[in-house]
C-alpha positions in Angstrom: -10.6 4.2 -48.8 -9.5 6.1 -45.5 -12.8 7.2 -44.7 -14.2 3.9 -45.1 -11.9 1.7 -42.8 -13.3 3.3 -39.4 -16.7 1.9 -40.4 -15.3 -1.3 -41.0 -13.5 -1.6 -37.7 -16.8 -0.4 -35.8 -18.8 -2.9 -37.7 -16.5 -6.0 -36.8 -16.4 -4.6 -33.2 -20.0 -4.9 -32.6 -20.6 -8.3 -34.8 -18.1 -9.5 -32.3 -20.0 -8.1 -29.4 -23.3 -9.4 -30.3 -21.8 -12.8 -31.1 -20.4 -12.9 -27.6 -23.6 -11.6 -25.8 -25.2 -14.3 -27.6 -23.4 -17.0 -25.8 -20.7 -18.0 -28.1 -17.5 -16.5 -27.5 -15.4 -14.5 -30.2 -12.6 -16.0 -31.9 -11.9 -13.8 -34.8 -8.4 -14.6 -36.3 -8.0 -11.0 -37.6 -8.4 -9.6 -34.2 -5.3 -10.7 -32.4 -5.1 -9.1 -28.8 -1.6 -10.5 -28.5 0.0 -8.9 -31.5 1.0 -6.0 -29.5 3.4 -7.8 -27.5 6.5 -9.9 -28.7 6.2 -13.6 -27.8 9.2 -13.6 -25.9 7.7 -10.8 -23.7 5.3 -11.8 -20.8 1.7 -10.2 -20.9 2.7 -8.5 -17.4 5.1 -6.4 -19.1 2.5 -4.7 -21.3 0.0 -2.1 -19.8 -2.8 -3.4 -22.0 -3.1 -6.7 -20.0 -4.2 -7.5 -16.6 -2.6 -10.7 -16.2 -4.3 -13.5 -14.4 -2.0 -16.4 -15.0 0.5 -17.4 -18.0 1.7 -20.5 -15.8 5.3 -19.8 -16.3 6.2 -20.0 -12.9 5.8 -23.6 -13.0 3.6 -23.6 -10.1 -0.4 -23.8 -9.5 -0.8 -20.6 -8.7 -1.9 -17.4 -10.4 -0.3 -14.1 -10.9 -2.3 -12.8 -7.8 -0.7 -15.7 -5.5 -3.7 -17.8 -5.3 -3.7 -21.5 -6.0 -5.7 -23.5 -8.6 -7.9 -25.8 -6.8 -9.7 -28.9 -8.4 -13.1 -30.3 -8.0 -12.8 -33.9 -9.4 -15.8 -35.7 -10.3 -17.0 -38.6 -8.0 -16.7 -41.5 -10.8 -14.2 -40.0 -13.1 -11.0 -38.3 -12.7 -9.2 -34.6 -13.1 -5.5 -34.2 -13.2 -4.1 -30.7 -13.4 -0.6 -29.8 -14.0 1.7 -27.5 -15.6 3.4 -28.5 -18.6 6.3 -27.6 -21.3 4.9 -25.7 -24.2 3.9 -22.1 -24.3 0.9 -20.9 -26.5 2.8 -17.7 -27.4 6.5 -19.1 -27.5 7.9 -22.5 -28.5 11.3 -21.2 -27.3 9.9 -20.9 -23.6 7.3 -20.9 -21.4 4.9 -23.2 -20.0 0.9 -23.8 -19.7 -1.8 -25.8 -17.8 -3.0 -29.2 -18.8 -6.3 -30.4 -17.6 -6.8 -34.0 -18.2 -10.4 -35.1 -17.6 -12.2 -38.3 -17.7 -16.0 -38.2 -17.2 -18.8 -40.6 -16.7 -22.1 -39.5 -18.2 -23.4 -36.4 -16.6 -20.5 -35.7 -14.4 -18.8 -32.4 -13.9 -15.0 -31.3 -13.4 -13.8 -28.0 -12.9 -10.6 -26.0 -11.9 -10.9 -22.8 -10.1 -8.4 -19.9 -8.8 -9.3 -16.6 -6.9 -8.4 -13.4 -8.1 -8.6 -11.5 -4.8 -11.0 -9.0 -6.0 -9.4 -7.8 -9.1 -10.5 -4.7 -10.6 -11.0 -5.1 -14.4 -13.6 -2.5 -14.6 -11.8 -0.7 -17.7 -10.8 -3.9 -19.4 -12.8 -4.5 -23.0 -12.1 -8.4 -23.2 -11.2 -11.3 -21.2 -9.1 -13.3 -23.3 -7.0 -16.4 -23.3 -5.6 -19.2 -25.2 -6.9 -22.7 -25.3 -6.2 -26.1 -26.9 -8.3 -29.1 -26.8 -7.2 -32.9 -27.6 -9.8 -35.6 -27.6 -8.1 -39.1 -27.8 -9.7 -41.6 -29.7 -12.8 -39.5 -30.7 -14.9 -36.3 -30.5 -16.0 -34.6 -27.7 -19.9 -33.7 -27.2 -19.8 -32.2 -23.9 -19.5 -28.6 -22.8 -16.6 -26.4 -21.8 -17.6 -23.4 -19.7 -15.7 -20.5 -18.1 -17.3 -18.7 -15.4 -16.3 -15.4 -13.5 -17.7 -14.5 -10.2 -17.6 -11.1 -8.5 -17.4 -10.1 -4.9 -21.2 -10.3 -4.2 -21.0 -14.0 -5.4 -22.9 -13.3 -8.7 -21.5 -15.0 -11.7 -21.6 -15.2 -15.6 -21.0 -18.3 -17.4 -19.8 -18.6 -21.1 -19.7 -21.7 -22.9 -16.1 -21.8 -25.0 -16.1 -25.5 -26.3 -16.7 -24.3 -29.8 -14.0 -21.9 -29.6 -11.4 -24.4 -28.4 -12.4 -26.7 -31.0 -11.4 -24.3 -33.7 -7.6 -23.7 -33.3 -5.5 -21.8 -35.6 -2.3 -23.2 -37.3 0.0 -23.4 -34.2 -2.8 -25.6 -32.5 -4.1 -23.1 -30.1 -7.1 -21.1 -30.3 -8.0 -17.7 -29.1 -10.9 -17.0 -27.0 -11.8 -13.3 -26.8 -14.7 -12.3 -24.8 -16.0 -9.1 -24.4 -16.4 -8.0 -20.9 -19.8 -6.4 -21.9 -21.0 -10.2 -22.6 -20.5 -10.6 -18.7 -23.4 -8.6 -18.1 -24.5 -7.9 -14.6 -21.0 -8.8 -13.2 -19.1 -6.0 -10.9 -16.0 -5.9 -12.8 -14.7 -3.6 -9.9 -14.1 -6.7 -8.0 -13.8 -10.1 -9.8 -13.6 -12.8 -7.0 -12.6 -15.8 -8.9 -12.2 -17.6 -12.4 -13.5 -21.1 -13.0 -13.2 -23.7 -15.8 -16.0 -26.6 -16.2 -15.9 -29.6 -18.4 -19.4 -31.4 -18.5 -20.2 -34.7 -20.0 -23.6 -35.3 -21.4 -25.1 -38.9 -21.9 -21.9 -40.6 -22.6 -18.3 -40.9 -21.2 -15.8 -38.2 -22.2 -12.2 -38.0 -22.3 -10.6 -34.9 -23.1 -7.2 -32.9 -22.7 -7.6 -29.1 -22.2 -4.8 -26.7 -22.2 -5.1 -23.1 -20.9 -2.6 -20.3 -21.5 -2.0 -16.5 -21.5 -4.9 -15.5 -19.6 -5.9 -11.9 -18.8 -8.0 -9.0 -18.9 -7.3 -6.9 -22.0 -8.0 -3.0 -22.9 -6.6 -0.8 -25.4 -5.1 1.6 -22.7 -3.3 1.0 -19.5 -5.9 -1.3 -18.3 -4.9 -2.2 -14.9 -4.3 1.5 -14.1 -7.3 2.7 -15.9 -9.5 0.6 -13.8 -8.2 1.9 -10.6 -8.1 5.4 -11.3 -11.8 5.3 -12.2 -12.9 4.9 -8.9 -10.7 8.1 -7.5 -11.9 11.7 -6.9 -9.1 13.0 -9.1 -5.6 12.1 -10.2 -3.1 14.6 -11.5 -3.0 15.5 -15.1 0.8 16.3 -15.4 3.8 14.4 -13.9 6.3 17.4 -13.8 4.7 20.7 -12.3 7.7 22.4 -13.6 6.3 26.2 -13.5 4.8 25.5 -10.2 8.3 24.4 -8.5 9.9 27.6 -10.4 7.5 30.0 -8.7 8.0 28.2 -5.5 11.7 28.4 -5.8 11.4 32.0 -6.4 9.3 32.8 -3.4 11.7 34.7 -0.9 9.4 34.4 2.2 10.0 31.1 3.9 6.6 30.9 5.6 4.8 31.8 2.2 6.7 29.1 0.6 5.8 26.4 2.9 2.1 27.6 3.1 2.0 27.1 -0.7 3.5 23.7 -0.4 0.9 22.9 2.2 -1.9 23.8 0.0 -0.4 21.3 -3.0 0.1 18.6 -0.5 -3.7 19.1 0.8 -4.7 18.3 -2.8 -3.8 14.8 -2.5 -6.2 14.2 0.3 -9.0 16.0 -1.7 -8.3 13.7 -4.8 -6.8 10.4 -4.1 -10.0 9.0 -2.4 -12.5 6.5 -3.3 -15.5 8.6 -5.1 -18.1 6.4 -3.0 -16.7 5.4 0.5 -14.2 8.8 0.6 -11.4 6.5 2.1 -8.0 8.1 1.0 -5.8 5.2 -0.9 -2.6 4.1 0.0 -0.6 5.5 -2.9 -0.8 6.8 -6.1 2.0 6.9 -9.1 2.4 8.8 -12.0 4.8 8.3 -15.1 5.2 5.8 -17.8 4.1 3.3 -15.3 0.9 4.8 -13.5 -0.5 3.1 -10.2 -3.5 3.7 -8.2 -4.0 1.8 -5.1 -7.2 0.1 -3.8 -6.8 -0.3 -0.5 -5.8 1.9 2.7 -4.9 1.1 6.3 -5.3 2.8 9.6 -2.2 4.9 9.4 -3.5 6.2 6.4 -6.9 7.2 7.6 -5.0 9.0 10.9 -3.1 11.0 8.3 -6.5 12.0 6.6 -7.7 13.0 10.0 -4.6 15.0 10.9 -4.7 16.4 7.1 -8.3 17.7 7.8 -7.3 19.3 11.0 -4.4 20.8 9.3 -6.4 22.2 6.4 -8.9 24.0 8.5 -6.0 25.3 10.8 -4.2 26.7 7.6 -7.1 28.1 6.2 -7.8 25.9 3.3 -11.3 24.9 4.2 -13.8 26.1 6.7 -14.2 24.6 10.3 -17.8 23.6 9.5 -16.6 21.6 6.5 -13.9 20.0 8.4 -16.0 18.9 11.0 -18.5 17.5 8.2 -15.4 15.8 6.5 -14.1 14.3 9.7 -17.6 13.3 10.7 -18.3 11.4 7.8 -15.2 9.5 8.2 -15.7 8.6 11.7 -19.3 7.3 10.7 -17.6 5.1 8.2 -14.8 3.9 10.8 -17.8 2.5 13.1 -19.1 0.3 10.1 -15.8 -1.4 9.5 -15.3 -5.0 10.5 -12.8 -5.3 13.5 -11.1 -7.7 15.7 -11.8 -6.9 19.5 -12.1 -3.5 18.6 -8.8 -3.1 16.5 -9.1 -2.3 13.0 -7.4 -4.6 10.4 -4.4 -3.3 8.6 -5.9 -3.3 5.1 -9.2 -2.4 3.8 -10.3 -2.3 0.3 -11.7 1.4 -0.4 -14.4 0.3 -2.4 -16.3 -2.5 -0.8 -14.5 -2.2 2.7 -13.6 -5.7 2.8 -10.5 -7.2 4.6 -7.7 -8.2 2.5 -5.6 -9.9 5.3 -6.5 -10.7 8.8 -3.9 -8.9 10.3 -3.6 -6.2 13.2 -0.5 -4.2 13.1 0.3 -2.4 16.5 1.8 0.7 15.3 -0.8 1.5 12.6 -3.2 0.8 15.1 -1.5 3.4 17.5 -1.4 6.1 14.8 -5.0 5.9 14.5 -5.6 6.2 18.2 -3.5 9.1 18.3 -5.2 10.6 15.5 -8.4 9.9 17.0 -7.5 11.8 20.3 -6.2 14.7 18.6 -9.3 14.8 16.5 -11.9 15.0 19.3 -9.9 17.8 20.8 -9.9 19.7 17.5 -13.7 19.0 17.0 -15.2 18.2 20.2 -18.5 17.9 18.9 -17.2 14.4 17.6 -15.8 13.2 21.0 -19.2 11.2 21.6 -18.6 9.2 18.5 -15.0 9.1 18.7 -14.4 8.1 22.5 -16.5 4.6 22.3 -14.1 3.5 19.1 -11.1 4.2 21.2 -12.5 2.4 24.5 -13.4 -0.8 22.1 -9.6 -1.7 21.7 -6.9 -2.2 24.2 -3.1 -2.3 23.5 -2.9 -4.8 26.3 -4.2 -7.5 23.7 -0.7 -6.6 22.0 1.5 -6.8 24.8 4.0 -9.7 25.2 4.0 -10.4 29.0 7.6 -12.1 28.6 9.3 -8.9 28.1 6.6 -6.0 28.6 6.8 -4.8 25.1 4.3 -4.5 22.1 4.5 -6.9 19.4 4.8 -5.8 15.9 1.5 -7.5 15.3 -1.0 -10.3 15.5 -2.5 -12.6 13.1 -6.1 -13.6 13.8 -7.9 -15.7 14.5 -4.8 -17.5 15.1 -3.4 -15.1 17.6 0.0 -15.3 16.5 2.2 -12.8 17.8 5.0 -13.5 15.6 8.9 -13.2 16.8 9.4 -9.6 16.4 8.6 -6.8 18.9 8.9 -2.9 19.1 11.7 -3.1 21.6 13.5 0.3 20.7 12.6 3.6 22.6 13.6 5.7 19.6 11.2 4.3 17.0 8.1 5.4 15.4 6.1 3.0 17.8 7.1 4.9 21.0 4.1 7.2 20.2 1.9 4.1 20.4 3.3 3.0 24.1 2.9 6.8 25.2 -1.0 6.6 24.1 -1.7 3.2 25.7 0.1 4.3 28.9 -2.0 7.5 29.0 -5.3 5.6 28.3 -4.5 3.0 30.7 -4.3 0.1 28.4 -0.5 -0.3 29.8 1.2 0.3 32.9 3.6 3.1 33.0 6.5 0.4 33.8 6.1 -0.6 30.2 8.0 2.6 29.3 11.0 1.6 31.0 11.3 -2.1 29.4 11.9 -0.1 26.0 15.6 -0.2 25.2 17.6 3.2 25.0 20.4 0.9 23.6 20.4 -2.8 23.3 22.2 -4.9 26.0 25.9 -4.8 25.5 25.9 -8.6 25.6 24.4 -8.3 21.9 27.9 -7.8 20.5 26.4 -7.6 17.0 25.2 -4.2 17.3 27.0 -1.3 15.5 28.8 0.0 18.7 28.7 -0.9 22.3 26.6 1.3 24.4 27.9 3.6 27.0 25.8 4.7 29.9 24.8 3.9 33.6 21.9 2.0 35.2 19.1 4.1 36.5 16.3 3.3 38.9 13.0 4.7 38.1 9.3 3.6 39.6 11.1 0.7 41.5 12.7 -0.5 38.4 16.2 -0.3 37.1 17.0 0.0 33.4 20.2 1.2 31.4 20.4 4.8 30.4 22.4 3.9 27.4 23.8 6.0 24.4 26.2 5.8 21.5 28.7 8.3 20.2 29.4 9.6 16.7 31.9 12.1 15.8 31.8 13.5 19.4 27.8 13.6 19.6 26.0 11.4 21.9 22.6 10.3 20.9 20.5 7.3 21.6 20.1 5.0 18.4 17.0 3.8 16.5 16.8 0.2 15.1 17.7 1.4 11.6 19.1 5.1 11.8 16.4 6.7 9.7 14.9 10.1 10.5 11.7 8.7 10.2 11.9 6.6 13.5 13.3 9.3 15.3 11.0 12.2 14.3 7.4 11.0 13.1 6.3 10.9 17.0 7.2 14.4 17.3 4.2 15.4 15.0 1.8 14.8 18.1 3.9 14.4 21.1 5.8 17.7 22.4 9.1 15.8 23.0 11.2 19.3 22.6 9.2 20.8 25.6 8.7 18.1 27.7 11.8 16.4 27.4 14.4 18.8 26.8 17.1 16.8 28.1 15.6 13.3 27.0 14.0 12.5 23.7 13.8 16.2 22.7 17.5 16.6 23.0 18.1 13.4 21.0 15.9 14.4 18.1 18.0 17.6 17.7 21.3 15.7 18.0 20.0 12.8 15.7 18.7 15.4 13.1 22.0 17.2 13.1 24.2 13.8 12.7 21.8 12.8 9.6 22.5 16.2 8.1 26.1 16.2 8.5 26.5 12.4 7.5 24.7 13.4 4.0 26.4 16.7 3.3 30.0 16.3 5.0 30.6 12.6 5.1 28.9 11.6 2.1 29.2 14.9 0.1 25.6 14.5 -1.1 23.7 17.7 -2.3 20.9 17.4 -0.2 20.1 15.3 3.2 16.9 13.3 4.5 17.7 9.5 4.7 14.6 7.3 5.4 12.4 4.5 4.4 10.8 5.3 0.8 9.1 4.2 -2.1 11.5 3.4 -5.1 10.9 2.6 -8.8 10.9 -1.1 -9.8 10.0 -1.4 -13.4 6.2 -1.3 -13.8 6.0 -1.8 -10.2 7.7 -0.2 -7.0 9.3 -1.4 -3.6 9.1 0.3 -0.4 12.6 -0.1 1.1 14.2 0.7 4.4 17.1 3.3 4.2 19.1 4.9 6.9 22.5 5.6 8.3 24.3 2.6 9.9 26.4 4.5 12.3 23.3 6.1 13.7 21.5 2.7 14.4 21.5 -0.4 16.5 21.3 -2.4 13.6 20.9 -0.2 10.7 19.6 0.1 7.4 21.5 0.5 4.0 22.1 4.1 2.5 21.7 3.8 -1.3 21.7 7.5 -1.9 18.0 7.8 -2.0 16.7 10.6 0.0 12.8 11.3 1.1 11.6 14.8 1.1 9.3 14.1 3.9 12.2 14.0 6.5 13.0 17.7 5.6 9.5 18.4 6.8 9.5 16.4 9.9 12.9 18.2 10.9 11.1 21.5 10.8 10.5 20.4 14.4 14.3 20.2 15.2 16.5 22.1 12.8 13.9 24.4 11.2 16.4 26.6 9.4 18.4 23.9 8.1 15.2 22.2 7.1 14.0 24.9 4.9 17.5 25.3 3.3 17.3 21.7 2.3 13.6 22.1 1.1 14.6 24.8 -1.2 17.7 22.8 -2.7 15.0 20.0 -3.2 13.1 22.5 -5.7 16.2 22.2 -7.9 15.2 18.7 -9.0 12.1 17.6 -11.1 10.7 16.1 -7.7 7.5 18.0 -7.6 4.2 17.2 -8.8 0.6 18.9 -8.5 0.4 17.4 -4.9 3.6 18.6 -4.0 6.8 16.6 -3.4 7.3 13.2 -4.6 8.3 10.3 -2.5 12.0 9.9 -3.1 14.9 11.3 -4.9 17.6 8.8 -6.3 20.9 10.9 -6.0 23.0 8.8 -8.1 20.6 8.9 -11.1 19.0 12.5 -10.2 15.6 10.8 -10.8 12.4 11.0 -8.8 9.9 8.3 -8.2 7.0 10.2 -9.2 4.8 8.6 -6.6 2.8 9.8 -3.6 2.1 7.8 -0.3 -0.4 8.8 2.0 1.9 8.2 5.0 4.2 10.8 3.5 1.7 13.4 2.4 0.2 13.1 5.9 3.4 13.7 7.5 4.5 16.6 5.2 1.0 18.3 5.7 0.9 17.8 9.7 4.6 18.9 10.0 4.0 22.1 8.3 0.7 22.8 10.1 2.8 22.5 13.4 5.3 24.7 12.0 3.0 27.4 10.7 0.3 27.4 13.1 2.5 27.1 16.2 2.3 23.6 17.2 -1.2 23.3 16.6 -1.7 19.4 16.2 0.6 18.8 19.2 -1.4 21.4 21.3 -4.7 19.6 20.5 -3.1 16.1 21.5 -1.8 17.5 24.6 -5.1 18.9 25.6 -6.5 15.5 26.0 -6.4 13.7 29.4 -4.7 10.8 27.5 -1.6 12.7 26.9 -1.6 14.5 30.0 -1.5 11.4 32.0 1.5 9.9 30.1 3.7 13.6 30.1 5.6 12.5 33.3 7.2 10.0 31.5 9.0 12.5 29.1 9.9 14.8 31.8 11.9 12.1 34.0 14.9 11.5 31.7 18.3 13.0 31.1 19.6 10.9 28.2 23.4 12.0 28.4 
């Protein structure tokens, strides 16, 4: 009997498949895709489903944030509403109800966008439906249509299935994805339901609920993972971590970590376009992003340069790799030369028409570094840089850069990069060196906020300074006897990220360079002495949130103008950035981090919760890029900084760093 059962299952599966391909959806009562989940649990809690909509929010928006839109008939009517009554649980939940009145030969429909949902590894498209026909029978058609990113579509008739309910009044519609032949399930664009009348009037009420793609594995993750070149096989690289911890030579230890980190950039990229993805996550709720950003691309460029300098790949291979990506950049849609902030890594579509100032800045700085590391690419890179000007993102009211720009509305929003000590100062430095902004812009950045803003962490000390016919306030804070110029949030990310390319330690020994060291020391002492944490490194990080994750801002309030919260979360990338300022302390901290199950095949994970001792097993392109770049600088005598400062853009702005004495 045990030998016969698998053959029975195969027979039933192919019978269902053939039935669906013939145009009639399967509604096999013995094949209940919903049975794997208790009725009180939402489909979004199960890895076997990619939820489209269960209508339990009470709003006419699907789970991906897109509205349900109706196309009413010219003579009849279509009303769409969320009603009480769930297809899986009588105790709670809601469903969608469409009430349709049609004249002969009329059509009504309702549709929702799916924002290029990837369901490539799903085996079924499923939903529950219920049909009521007041005063008679329904002789029209009910159809469902899926459309992909190319606007190719496949239609299936579901009237028969919806008219054949179970004992609870609801019918299961189970459509094998194979029946949508010709559709690119890598990016499903929309779903649409249509009700059509034939030669007579029709009055029908159609209820829909529990709509999703279904697979027997973690279908959302598997659909995205199959686009990547590679993915880690294990969550915990315990043996690797033990070998690293036993390595007595600091430089050999760091070089080995650099190689592990480089593997992220080898593998976490789309098979076809080669674009690195924003993040991947392992563990019980694995994830793989399908988008990237200008900063991620910048980190990929810096990673390639670093890999060549560290001997992981040949210069020829690095040049070829970087050249392909530069060529791809030239094909991407842009706004006035600026790259949009989010691109789909497979089809290169834009998911939001937004220009990020700081992301654009990091891509510009990386391209400048790249054309010095690989002069052969200068003729390709320079026109890209010439095509966008940061003057477009300057607010003339205060001579500060805005955070971003919505296009085509050209809406600046309310926020600016007003603090000198932030990751955005690198953008200002580049824009002045290129000539997009006047040098005076540098002095309009706040060293400390105006003392009239009494809400800030402490009132600033300092004195007015005149430079280039401008007067600005050279302010500072003080904490435990140490003077420092604060950042907005009090994170080391804001303080140290620019030092990956800008040589502040050499060029600004009394200004930013001194402040970088002082703030790093204060961060270390805050964690180890004030809070008694075993390790230090507080900065924005990704943390687990059920089957998803959140990117949250963390900092030390006493070291900030405003202040991010400290929730005992440390980010390993901080220790690598600190190789620039406190190298011995940073290496001690890196070794301590190896005591935690925080290391995977691609190096350190993004964050560690010190209260629980648990890591978030996630890699972010941003963090991996910062780690690898910082290691390259430390092991290769500041190689990336030297490339950047070899460029005329950097040289023209260096005088800004030399002029200040913070304290």
